Biopython code that builds the backbone (N, CA, C, O; Angstrom):
import numpy as np
from Bio.PDB.StructureBuilder import StructureBuilder

atoms = [
    (1, "MET", "N", (-0.475, 4.587, -5.189)),
    (1, "MET", "CA", (0.634, 3.753, -5.406)),
    (1, "MET", "C", (0.213, 2.638, -5.599)),
    (1, "MET", "O", (0.444, 2.305, -6.761)),
    (2, "ILE", "N", (-0.382, 1.758, -4.940)),
    (2, "ILE", "CA", (-0.722, 0.424, -4.407)),
    (2, "ILE", "C", (-0.991, -0.622, -6.619)),
    (2, "ILE", "O", (-0.589, -1.475, -7.410)),
    (3, "GLY", "N", (-2.091, 0.626, -6.292)),
    (3, "GLY", "CA", (-2.293, 0.565, -7.839)),
    (3, "GLY", "C", (-1.341, 0.873, -9.374)),
    (3, "GLY", "O", (-1.237, 0.468, -10.532)),
    (4, "PHE", "N", (-1.013, 1.460, -8.821)),
    (4, "PHE", "CA", (0.262, 1.592, -10.189)),
    (4, "PHE", "C", (1.747, 0.071, -10.260)),
    (4, "PHE", "O", (2.477, -0.283, -11.186)),
    (5, "LEU", "N", (1.625, -0.380, -8.950)),
    (5, "LEU", "CA", (2.435, -1.449, -8.476)),
    (5, "LEU", "C", (1.710, -2.585, -9.134)),
    (5, "LEU", "O", (2.242, -3.425, -9.860)),
    (6, "VAL", "N", (0.413, -2.527, -8.799)),
    (6, "VAL", "CA", (-0.081, -3.363, -9.980)),
    (6, "VAL", "C", (-0.488, -3.372, -11.246)),
    (6, "VAL", "O", (-0.424, -4.232, -12.124)),
    (7, "ALA", "N", (-1.045, -1.961, -11.204)),
    (7, "ALA", "CA", (-0.525, -2.930, -12.429)),
    (7, "ALA", "C", (0.356, -2.528, -14.068)),
    (7, "ALA", "O", (0.154, -2.643, -15.277)),
    (8, "GLY", "N", (1.571, -1.926, -12.969)),
    (8, "GLY", "CA", (3.294, -2.439, -13.421)),
    (8, "GLY", "C", (2.776, -3.784, -13.494)),
    (8, "GLY", "O", (2.240, -3.813, -14.602)),
    (9, "LEU", "N", (2.599, -5.117, -12.859)),
    (9, "LEU", "CA", (2.885, -6.217, -12.348)),
    (9, "LEU", "C", (1.626, -6.662, -13.544)),
    (9, "LEU", "O", (1.999, -7.298, -14.530)),
    (10, "VAL", "N", (0.616, -6.412, -13.445)),
    (10, "VAL", "CA", (-0.183, -7.396, -14.428)),
    (10, "VAL", "C", (0.600, -6.992, -16.368)),
    (10, "VAL", "O", (0.699, -7.792, -17.298)),
    (11, "ILE", "N", (1.027, -5.421, -16.335)),
    (11, "ILE", "CA", (1.740, -5.504, -17.753)),
    (11, "ILE", "C", (2.277, -6.749, -18.134)),
    (11, "ILE", "O", (2.066, -7.686, -18.904)),
    (12, "GLY", "N", (3.383, -6.201, -16.913)),
    (12, "GLY", "CA", (5.168, -7.230, -16.623)),
    (12, "GLY", "C", (3.663, -9.065, -17.493)),
    (12, "GLY", "O", (3.408, -9.704, -18.513)),
    (13, "ALA", "N", (3.493, -8.996, -16.855)),
    (13, "ALA", "CA", (3.087, -10.554, -17.150)),
    (13, "ALA", "C", (2.211, -11.128, -17.857)),
    (13, "ALA", "O", (2.004, -12.331, -18.017)),
    (14, "LEU", "N", (1.280, -9.512, -18.624)),
    (14, "LEU", "CA", (1.266, -9.933, -20.153)),
    (14, "LEU", "C", (1.992, -9.704, -20.732)),
    (14, "LEU", "O", (1.831, -10.206, -21.845)),
    (15, "ALA", "N", (3.229, -8.911, -20.604)),
    (15, "ALA", "CA", (4.019, -8.694, -21.710)),
    (15, "ALA", "C", (5.262, -10.196, -21.356)),
    (15, "ALA", "O", (6.409, -10.256, -21.799)),
    (16, "ARG", "N", (4.770, -10.955, -20.709)),
    (16, "ARG", "CA", (5.564, -12.006, -20.814)),
    (16, "ARG", "C", (5.385, -12.856, -21.445)),
    (16, "ARG", "O", (6.234, -13.404, -22.148)),
    (17, "LEU", "N", (3.440, -13.368, -21.264)),
    (17, "LEU", "CA", (2.786, -14.239, -21.945)),
    (17, "LEU", "C", (3.234, -13.891, -23.682)),
    (17, "LEU", "O", (4.061, -14.511, -24.350)),
    (18, "ILE", "N", (2.727, -13.178, -23.941)),
    (18, "ILE", "CA", (2.743, -12.111, -25.072)),
    (18, "ILE", "C", (4.106, -13.111, -25.943)),
    (18, "ILE", "O", (4.048, -14.034, -26.755)),
    (19, "LYS", "N", (5.290, -12.360, -25.275)),
    (19, "LYS", "CA", (6.777, -12.461, -25.446)),
    (19, "LYS", "C", (7.149, -14.273, -26.472)),
    (19, "LYS", "O", (8.073, -14.914, -25.971)),
    (20, "PRO", "N", (6.767, -14.643, -27.181)),
    (20, "PRO", "CA", (7.020, -16.045, -27.551)),
    (20, "PRO", "C", (8.609, -16.435, -26.877)),
    (20, "PRO", "O", (9.663, -15.808, -26.987)),
    (21, "GLY", "N", (8.309, -17.737, -26.139)),
    (21, "GLY", "CA", (10.095, -18.223, -25.104)),
    (21, "GLY", "C", (10.291, -18.255, -24.420)),
    (21, "GLY", "O", (9.425, -17.599, -23.841)),
    (22, "LYS", "N", (11.497, -18.874, -23.166)),
    (22, "LYS", "CA", (11.169, -18.448, -21.677)),
    (22, "LYS", "C", (12.162, -17.220, -21.331)),
    (22, "LYS", "O", (13.309, -17.019, -21.731)),
    (23, "GLN", "N", (11.563, -16.665, -20.687)),
    (23, "GLN", "CA", (12.200, -15.864, -20.208)),
    (23, "GLN", "C", (12.851, -15.536, -19.015)),
    (23, "GLN", "O", (12.050, -15.184, -18.150)),
    (24, "ASN", "N", (14.121, -15.525, -18.632)),
    (24, "ASN", "CA", (15.101, -14.986, -17.048)),
    (24, "ASN", "C", (14.371, -14.660, -16.689)),
    (24, "ASN", "O", (13.645, -15.636, -16.876)),
    (25, "LEU", "N", (13.329, -13.460, -15.869)),
    (25, "LEU", "CA", (12.985, -12.846, -15.295)),
    (25, "LEU", "C", (12.655, -13.112, -14.117)),
    (25, "LEU", "O", (11.981, -14.095, -13.809)),
    (26, "GLY", "N", (12.909, -12.621, -13.657)),
    (26, "GLY", "CA", (12.144, -12.700, -11.672)),
    (26, "GLY", "C", (11.108, -11.538, -11.592)),
    (26, "GLY", "O", (10.863, -10.655, -12.413)),
    (27, "LEU", "N", (10.439, -11.855, -10.064)),
    (27, "LEU", "CA", (9.051, -11.187, -10.409)),
    (27, "LEU", "C", (9.621, -9.912, -10.583)),
    (27, "LEU", "O", (9.589, -9.431, -11.716)),
    (28, "LEU", "N", (10.230, -9.167, -9.501)),
    (28, "LEU", "CA", (10.765, -7.973, -9.192)),
    (28, "LEU", "C", (11.432, -7.451, -10.378)),
    (28, "LEU", "O", (11.818, -6.299, -10.180)),
    (29, "ALA", "N", (11.744, -7.963, -11.724)),
    (29, "ALA", "CA", (12.765, -7.650, -13.521)),
    (29, "ALA", "C", (11.058, -7.271, -14.391)),
    (29, "ALA", "O", (10.947, -6.398, -15.251)),
    (30, "THR", "N", (9.630, -8.354, -13.793)),
    (30, "THR", "CA", (8.655, -8.504, -14.692)),
    (30, "THR", "C", (7.888, -6.733, -13.675)),
    (30, "THR", "O", (7.630, -5.597, -14.074)),
    (31, "LEU", "N", (7.809, -7.325, -12.505)),
    (31, "LEU", "CA", (7.154, -5.288, -12.325)),
    (31, "LEU", "C", (8.320, -4.684, -12.748)),
    (31, "LEU", "O", (8.053, -4.181, -13.839)),
    (32, "GLY", "N", (9.721, -4.419, -12.401)),
    (32, "GLY", "CA", (10.015, -3.399, -12.820)),
    (32, "GLY", "C", (9.941, -2.640, -14.892)),
    (32, "GLY", "O", (9.963, -1.501, -15.358)),
    (33, "LEU", "N", (9.862, -3.906, -15.452)),
    (33, "LEU", "CA", (9.973, -4.180, -17.153)),
    (33, "LEU", "C", (8.270, -3.827, -16.602)),
    (33, "LEU", "O", (7.684, -4.620, -17.339)),
    (34, "GLY", "N", (7.544, -3.380, -16.067)),
    (34, "GLY", "CA", (5.721, -3.545, -16.669)),
    (34, "GLY", "C", (5.950, -2.007, -16.147)),
    (34, "GLY", "O", (5.590, -1.112, -16.912)),
    (35, "LEU", "N", (6.552, -1.638, -14.835)),
    (35, "LEU", "CA", (6.289, -0.038, -14.794)),
    (35, "LEU", "C", (6.860, 0.626, -15.882)),
    (35, "LEU", "O", (6.270, 1.528, -16.476)),
    (36, "VAL", "N", (7.869, 0.266, -16.148)),
    (36, "VAL", "CA", (8.522, 0.730, -17.020)),
    (36, "VAL", "C", (7.754, 1.389, -18.436)),
    (36, "VAL", "O", (8.161, 2.369, -19.059)),
    (37, "GLY", "N", (7.114, 0.957, -18.602)),
    (37, "GLY", "CA", (6.427, 0.076, -19.743)),
    (37, "GLY", "C", (5.742, 1.679, -19.851)),
    (37, "GLY", "O", (5.939, 2.715, -20.487)),
    (38, "SER", "N", (4.476, 0.963, -18.414)),
    (38, "SER", "CA", (3.463, 2.002, -18.600)),
    (38, "SER", "C", (3.476, 3.347, -18.607)),
    (38, "SER", "O", (2.761, 4.157, -19.196)),
    (39, "LEU", "N", (4.679, 3.517, -17.638)),
    (39, "LEU", "CA", (5.080, 4.834, -17.874)),
    (39, "LEU", "C", (4.770, 4.234, -19.408)),
    (39, "LEU", "O", (3.626, 3.891, -19.708)),
    (40, "ILE", "N", (5.754, 4.146, -20.245)),
    (40, "ILE", "CA", (5.873, 4.580, -21.563)),
    (40, "ILE", "C", (4.982, 4.934, -22.225)),
    (40, "ILE", "O", (4.826, 6.025, -22.776)),
    (41, "GLY", "N", (4.110, 3.727, -22.220)),
    (41, "GLY", "CA", (2.284, 3.787, -22.591)),
    (41, "GLY", "C", (1.523, 5.104, -22.499)),
    (41, "GLY", "O", (0.752, 5.793, -23.167)),
    (42, "GLY", "N", (2.409, 5.089, -20.822)),
    (42, "GLY", "CA", (1.084, 6.311, -20.640)),
    (42, "GLY", "C", (1.575, 7.593, -21.415)),
    (42, "GLY", "O", (0.765, 8.474, -21.704)),
    (43, "PHE", "N", (3.169, 7.711, -21.816)),
    (43, "PHE", "CA", (2.870, 8.998, -22.121)),
    (43, "PHE", "C", (3.148, 9.372, -23.642)),
    (43, "PHE", "O", (2.936, 10.490, -24.111)),
    (44, "ILE", "N", (3.790, 7.982, -24.544)),
    (44, "ILE", "CA", (2.866, 8.447, -26.086)),
    (44, "ILE", "C", (1.166, 7.903, -26.055)),
    (44, "ILE", "O", (0.783, 8.069, -27.213)),
    (45, "ALA", "N", (0.255, 7.455, -25.405)),
    (45, "ALA", "CA", (-0.016, 7.957, -25.114)),
    (45, "ALA", "C", (-1.501, 9.521, -24.780)),
    (45, "ALA", "O", (-2.706, 9.662, -24.991)),
    (46, "HIS", "N", (-0.741, 10.063, -24.377)),
    (46, "HIS", "CA", (-0.810, 12.041, -23.710)),
    (46, "HIS", "C", (-0.617, 11.992, -25.207)),
    (46, "HIS", "O", (-1.703, 12.165, -25.761)),
    (47, "LEU", "N", (0.042, 11.877, -25.775)),
    (47, "LEU", "CA", (0.608, 12.466, -27.032)),
    (47, "LEU", "C", (-0.019, 12.662, -27.772)),
    (47, "LEU", "O", (-0.187, 13.596, -28.556)),
    (48, "LEU", "N", (-0.817, 10.988, -27.435)),
    (48, "LEU", "CA", (-1.621, 11.003, -28.684)),
    (48, "LEU", "C", (-3.759, 11.765, -28.591)),
    (48, "LEU", "O", (-4.790, 11.820, -29.263)),
    (49, "GLY", "N", (-3.222, 12.129, -27.344)),
    (49, "GLY", "CA", (-4.341, 13.194, -26.959)),
    (49, "GLY", "C", (-5.234, 12.039, -25.408)),
    (49, "GLY", "O", (-6.357, 12.366, -25.023)),
    (50, "THR", "N", (-4.703, 11.145, -24.941)),
    (50, "THR", "CA", (-6.103, 10.853, -24.585)),
    (50, "THR", "C", (-6.982, 10.808, -23.488)),
    (50, "THR", "O", (-8.133, 10.485, -23.190)),
    (51, "GLY", "N", (-5.426, 11.501, -22.777)),
    (51, "GLY", "CA", (-5.636, 12.175, -21.527)),
    (51, "GLY", "C", (-4.068, 12.629, -20.184)),
    (51, "GLY", "O", (-2.851, 12.447, -20.185)),
    (52, "SER", "N", (-4.765, 13.066, -19.533)),
    (52, "SER", "CA", (-3.376, 12.666, -18.738)),
    (52, "SER", "C", (-2.884, 10.965, -18.645)),
    (52, "SER", "O", (-3.527, 9.915, -18.642)),
    (53, "ILE", "N", (-0.731, 11.441, -18.539)),
    (53, "ILE", "CA", (-0.510, 10.063, -18.257)),
    (53, "ILE", "C", (-0.365, 9.198, -17.536)),
    (53, "ILE", "O", (0.358, 8.216, -17.704)),
    (54, "TRP", "N", (-1.282, 9.541, -16.302)),
    (54, "TRP", "CA", (-1.306, 9.127, -14.845)),
    (54, "TRP", "C", (-3.047, 8.269, -15.638)),
    (54, "TRP", "O", (-3.414, 7.470, -14.776)),
    (55, "GLU", "N", (-3.856, 8.233, -16.609)),
    (55, "GLU", "CA", (-5.013, 7.945, -15.826)),
    (55, "GLU", "C", (-5.247, 6.418, -17.075)),
    (55, "GLU", "O", (-4.854, 6.144, -18.209)),
    (56, "LEU", "N", (-6.101, 5.769, -16.029)),
    (56, "LEU", "CA", (-6.354, 4.938, -16.887)),
    (56, "LEU", "C", (-7.035, 4.407, -18.231)),
    (56, "LEU", "O", (-8.160, 3.959, -18.005)),
    (57, "ASN", "N", (-6.633, 4.338, -19.624)),
    (57, "ASN", "CA", (-7.053, 4.210, -20.984)),
    (57, "ASN", "C", (-6.601, 3.658, -21.749)),
    (57, "ASN", "O", (-5.436, 3.598, -22.141)),
    (58, "VAL", "N", (-7.922, 2.955, -22.197)),
    (58, "VAL", "CA", (-7.236, 1.398, -23.444)),
    (58, "VAL", "C", (-5.764, 1.415, -23.821)),
    (58, "VAL", "O", (-4.802, 0.648, -23.830)),
    (59, "LEU", "N", (-6.221, 3.304, -24.285)),
    (59, "LEU", "CA", (-4.636, 3.125, -25.464)),
    (59, "LEU", "C", (-3.554, 3.010, -24.281)),
    (59, "LEU", "O", (-2.510, 2.371, -24.414)),
    (60, "GLY", "N", (-3.807, 3.493, -23.457)),
    (60, "GLY", "CA", (-2.299, 3.674, -23.088)),
    (60, "GLY", "C", (-2.058, 2.165, -21.851)),
    (60, "GLY", "O", (-1.349, 1.898, -20.880)),
    (61, "PHE", "N", (-3.231, 1.462, -22.728)),
    (61, "PHE", "CA", (-3.171, 0.019, -21.062)),
    (61, "PHE", "C", (-2.393, -1.321, -22.507)),
    (61, "PHE", "O", (-1.823, -2.410, -22.443)),
    (62, "VAL", "N", (-2.882, -0.276, -23.764)),
    (62, "VAL", "CA", (-2.229, -1.377, -25.285)),
    (62, "VAL", "C", (-0.178, -0.919, -25.309)),
    (62, "VAL", "O", (0.915, -1.475, -25.198)),
    (63, "LEU", "N", (-0.715, 0.279, -25.505)),
    (63, "LEU", "CA", (0.477, 0.399, -26.052)),
    (63, "LEU", "C", (1.878, 0.446, -24.293)),
    (63, "LEU", "O", (3.051, 0.400, -24.663)),
    (64, "ALA", "N", (1.724, 0.509, -23.009)),
    (64, "ALA", "CA", (1.977, -0.162, -21.999)),
    (64, "ALA", "C", (2.577, -1.306, -22.272)),
    (64, "ALA", "O", (3.734, -1.449, -21.877)),
    (65, "VAL", "N", (1.702, -2.730, -23.254)),
    (65, "VAL", "CA", (2.021, -3.477, -22.947)),
    (65, "VAL", "C", (3.158, -4.189, -24.155)),
    (65, "VAL", "O", (3.833, -5.211, -24.023)),
    (66, "VAL", "N", (3.098, -3.427, -25.118)),
    (66, "VAL", "CA", (3.812, -2.644, -25.831)),
    (66, "VAL", "C", (5.406, -2.801, -25.316)),
    (66, "VAL", "O", (6.211, -3.729, -25.395)),
    (67, "ALA", "N", (5.481, -1.297, -24.687)),
    (67, "ALA", "CA", (6.751, -1.191, -24.568)),
    (67, "ALA", "C", (7.119, -1.972, -24.203)),
    (67, "ALA", "O", (8.286, -2.225, -24.502)),
    (68, "ALA", "N", (6.000, -3.375, -22.841)),
    (68, "ALA", "CA", (6.973, -3.619, -22.378)),
    (68, "ALA", "C", (7.150, -4.878, -22.379)),
    (68, "ALA", "O", (7.804, -5.642, -21.669)),
    (69, "VAL", "N", (6.178, -5.057, -23.673)),
    (69, "VAL", "CA", (7.279, -6.253, -24.625)),
    (69, "VAL", "C", (8.316, -6.425, -25.302)),
    (69, "VAL", "O", (8.898, -7.472, -25.586)),
    (70, "LEU", "N", (8.578, -5.222, -25.597)),
    (70, "LEU", "CA", (10.061, -4.489, -26.082)),
    (70, "LEU", "C", (10.697, -4.228, -25.123)),
    (70, "LEU", "O", (11.854, -4.582, -25.349)),
    (71, "LEU", "N", (10.624, -3.880, -24.334)),
    (71, "LEU", "CA", (11.605, -3.602, -23.138)),
    (71, "LEU", "C", (12.140, -5.483, -22.878)),
    (71, "LEU", "O", (13.134, -6.112, -23.242)),
    (72, "ILE", "N", (11.140, -5.785, -22.234)),
    (72, "ILE", "CA", (11.958, -7.335, -22.108)),
    (72, "ILE", "C", (12.806, -8.233, -22.975)),
    (72, "ILE", "O", (13.395, -9.292, -22.758)),
    (73, "GLY", "N", (12.678, -7.512, -23.950)),
    (73, "GLY", "CA", (13.554, -7.438, -25.073)),
    (73, "GLY", "C", (14.971, -7.572, -25.127)),
    (73, "GLY", "O", (15.922, -8.354, -25.174)),
    (74, "VAL", "N", (14.442, -5.902, -25.081)),
    (74, "VAL", "CA", (16.004, -5.688, -24.853)),
    (74, "VAL", "C", (16.701, -6.415, -23.310)),
    (74, "VAL", "O", (17.904, -6.459, -23.052)),
    (75, "ALA", "N", (15.749, -6.860, -22.566)),
    (75, "ALA", "CA", (16.552, -6.055, -21.244)),
    (75, "ALA", "C", (17.441, -8.117, -21.999)),
    (75, "ALA", "O", (18.364, -8.526, -21.293)),
    (76, "GLU", "N", (17.083, -8.959, -23.133)),
    (76, "GLU", "CA", (16.722, -10.429, -22.811)),
    (76, "GLU", "C", (18.561, -10.469, -23.850)),
    (76, "GLU", "O", (19.504, -11.211, -23.576)),
    (77, "SER", "N", (18.510, -9.496, -24.908)),
    (77, "SER", "CA", (19.739, -9.394, -25.296)),
    (77, "SER", "C", (21.021, -8.472, -24.539)),
    (77, "SER", "O", (22.229, -8.621, -24.723)),
    (78, "VAL", "N", (20.350, -7.503, -23.655)),
    (78, "VAL", "CA", (21.339, -6.735, -22.242)),
    (78, "VAL", "C", (22.015, -8.487, -21.928)),
    (78, "VAL", "O", (23.074, -9.051, -22.204)),
    (79, "ALA", "N", (20.955, -8.820, -21.336)),
    (79, "ALA", "CA", (21.853, -9.991, -20.016)),
    (79, "ALA", "C", (22.672, -11.726, -21.120)),
    (79, "ALA", "O", (23.396, -12.665, -20.789)),
    (80, "GLY", "N", (21.989, -11.300, -22.439)),
    (80, "GLY", "CA", (22.545, -12.570, -23.040)),
    (80, "GLY", "C", (24.029, -11.949, -23.756)),
    (80, "GLY", "O", (24.588, -12.758, -24.496)),
    (81, "LYS", "N", (24.665, -10.675, -23.608)),
    (81, "LYS", "CA", (25.090, -10.271, -23.907)),
    (81, "LYS", "C", (26.043, -10.144, -22.456)),
    (81, "LYS", "O", (27.141, -9.597, -22.554)),
    (82, "ASN", "N", (25.658, -10.583, -21.330)),
    (82, "ASN", "CA", (26.604, -10.056, -20.435)),
    (82, "ASN", "C", (27.128, -11.659, -19.711)),
    (82, "ASN", "O", (27.695, -11.797, -18.627)),
    (83, "LYS", "N", (26.751, -12.708, -20.649)),
    (83, "LYS", "CA", (27.280, -14.122, -20.046)),
    (83, "LYS", "C", (28.117, -14.684, -21.153)),
    (83, "LYS", "O", (28.156, -14.556, -22.377)),
    (84, "THR", "N", (28.936, -15.525, -20.012)),
    (84, "THR", "CA", (30.064, -16.119, -20.347)),
    (84, "THR", "C", (29.935, -17.209, -20.898)),
    (84, "THR", "O", (29.089, -18.098, -20.799)),
    (85, "ARG", "N", (30.564, -17.123, -21.312)),
    (85, "ARG", "CA", (30.387, -18.714, -22.452)),
    (85, "ARG", "C", (31.561, -19.613, -22.247)),
    (85, "ARG", "O", (32.576, -19.250, -22.841)),
    (86, "VAL", "N", (31.677, -21.038, -21.322)),
    (86, "VAL", "CA", (32.275, -21.765, -21.025)),
    (86, "VAL", "C", (32.813, -22.699, -22.409)),
    (86, "VAL", "O", (33.570, -23.656, -22.252)),
]
sb = StructureBuilder()
sb.init_structure("model")
sb.init_model(0)
sb.init_chain("A")
sb.init_seg("    ")
for serial, (resi, resn, name, xyz) in enumerate(atoms, 1):
    if name == "N":
        sb.init_residue(resn, " ", resi, " ")
    sb.init_atom(name, np.array(xyz, "f"), 0.0, 1.0, " ", f" {name:<3s}", serial, name[0])
structure = sb.get_structure()
């Protein structure tokens, strides 16, 4: 469980480094997006036949980072629509 949290935090942090611009995301949001990205990446890697969704492999890690980058973009667009203009 702790390894899963650490992997999610690393994946979320890498995704934030890859995504250009400043993201207004806290530590918990980064962790959450990294965890969801790791699940999506692991699932896609599993569908491609690289092993179990819970195994750590290179393809799953790369796909997890890509999924987290996309999730950060979605989170920014949703958060941007919720802001009120004064």
